[in-house]
N, C-alpha and C positions, 0 to 999 in steps of 0.2 A: 403558703407552704404546705404541701401534702406530706403524708407520713413517710414517703421515700426521700424527703429532703430536697425535692425538685420543685421549682416554681411552675405554675401553670404555663407561664410564658416560655420557660425553658423546655417544657414538655412539648409545647406547640412547635418550637423550633426543631426539635428532634424529629417530630412527625412530618414537618414540612420539608425537611432536608432531602429525602428521596424524590419528592415531587419537584423541588427546585433543580436537582441534578438532572432529572429526566427532561425538564423543560430546557435546560441549558444544552443538553445533548441534541434535542430536537432542533433548537435554533442553529446549532453548529451544522447539523445535517442539511437544513434548509439553505444556509449560506453556501455550503460546499457544493450542493447540487446546482444551485443557481450560478455559481462561479463557473462550474464546468460547462453548463449550457451556453453561457455567454462567451466564454473563451473559445468554445468550439465554433460559435456563430460569427464572432467579431474578431477573433484573434487577441493576442496579448495587448497590442497597442490600442485596439479599438474598444477595449473593455474598461469601464470606469467603476470605481468603488460604489458610487451612487447608483449605477445601473444594477450592480449586483444586489444592493440593498433593496431596490424596487422589485427586482425579480424574486427575491427571497421573501418579500413581504415584511421586512424589518426596517428599522431606521439605519441611516448611514453610521451614526455613532455606535450602534450595536455591532456592525461589521468590524469597525476599528477596534472595539473592545474585545471581540473574539479573535480576530486575526492580525490586528496591528497595523497593516498597511496593504497597499496593492500587492507588493511583493509577498506579503503574508498570505495572500489569497492563493498562492501556489500551494501552500500547505492545505488550503481548503480543497483545491483540485486533487491533491494526493489523497486527502481524506475520502473524497468521493470515489476515486478509483479503487482505493483499498477496500472501501465498503462494498463496491460492486464485485470485487474479486473475492471477498469473504475471507479476510485474514483469520478470524476465529476458526473457520472451517479448516484452513491450512494447518494451523497450530494443532487442532484436535486430531487431524488425520496423521500428522507427523508423530504426535504422541502415541496414537493408537498403533502405529507401525514400529514402535520401539522394539529393537531386536531384529528388525527386518529392513536392512539398509536399502534394498531395492524398492520396498514399499515406501520408504521415506523419500527417496529420490522421485518416485512417481507422484507422490503428493505435492512435492515442491514444483515439479514440472506442470502439474495440473493448475496450481495457483498462477504461475506465470502465464499459462494459456488464457485463463480467465481474465487476468489483468490486461493483457494485450488485446484480447478479443473485445473487451469493453472500453479500453482506453488508449489504444495506440495513437490515435489522432491527438488526443489530449496530451499525451507525453511529448509529441512533436511540438505542440504549442508551448509546453514548459521549456523545451530546449531552446525555442526561439527567444523566450524571455531571458533565459540564462546566458545567452550569448552577449547580452548587453547589460545585464543586471547581476553583479556579483552576489548580492543578497539572495537572489533567486537560485543561483548556483549552489549556494550554501544550503538552502532548503532541500534541493534535490539530493545533495550529498547526505543529508540527514535521513532522507527517505530511503536511499540506497543502503545506508548504514543499518536500518532496521532489518532489511532482508539479509544483509550480511551477518548480522548478529545471530539470526536463526541458523544460518548455515554453519557458522562457527560452533554453535552449541551442538548441532547434530553431528557434524563431521568429526569434531574433537572427541565426541563421546563414543565413537565406534571403537571396538576393541582392536588391538594389533592384529594384522592379517586380514582386516576387512577390505582395505584398499589394495589395489594392484601394487606389485612390487615396484618400489621407487617413486610411488605417488604419495605425496604428503597431504595432510589436510588443506594446506594452503594451495597446493596444486589442484586439489579437488574443487576448491572455491573458485579458483581462476578458470578452470575448465567450465564450470557451471555458468559463470558470468559470460564467457565467450560464446557459449552455445545458446543459453536461454536469455535472449535479449530482444528488444523490440525491433531492431534492424533485421535480425534473422527471421523473426516472425513475419515482418512485412514483405521481405523478399519471397518467402515461401508462399504466403497467402495471396499476395497481390501480383507478383511477377511469375510465380511458378504454378499457381492455381491450386495449391494445397488447401484442404479444409483445416479448420482449427483442430479438429479431432486428430487428423493425421499428424499435424505438427506436435501435438501433445504426445502421441504415441512414439514418434521419432525421437523427441527429446528424452523421454523416459528410457527407451531402449538404448539410445546412444550413451546416456549417462551411466547406465549399468555396465555397458561394455567397456567404456573408457575408464571408469573409476574403480569398479569392484573386482576383487580377486576371483 
């Protein structure tokens, strides 16, 4: 026992904790990225948990310990997509634009552009799985809920008079969802020949015109 009343073993655990957390996060990222690569290559039906483990360089029990099941690997896929789209950047940009609703809408449109630019095909794979796996649909709903939670926080915080007359915060969220989604992104980029930059600018401009007074 040292003079602070902590055992040496307790002190060691305290020092090791950040290292263990970092290792756990790294393992989670490895599995998420491996799941994304395999789902894109083999589809939902053709991807097995043991294949993901081998691709990630971890044991199969480790995959189950982190994500629970093959359906849980959809969470891994969402983790990978959100990592590529940079959720912390979106949150930072939205916070930095506090008091500037147009700037906040622009930051959210930019995030969706990054998400779909890096992960549109993966999102289609997730949809495929959700059509036959209720547990996958539940994971997707939770992922959507995280984005909706941010929009609730932002739109509800705007002072009266920010939104166009007759437009409620719920209307604003519905409009955002109808406009900024993977189907619109794919139609514009793959069928109409738009660049991702053009989609992002159009989303931002349209949201400002449709929502703000």
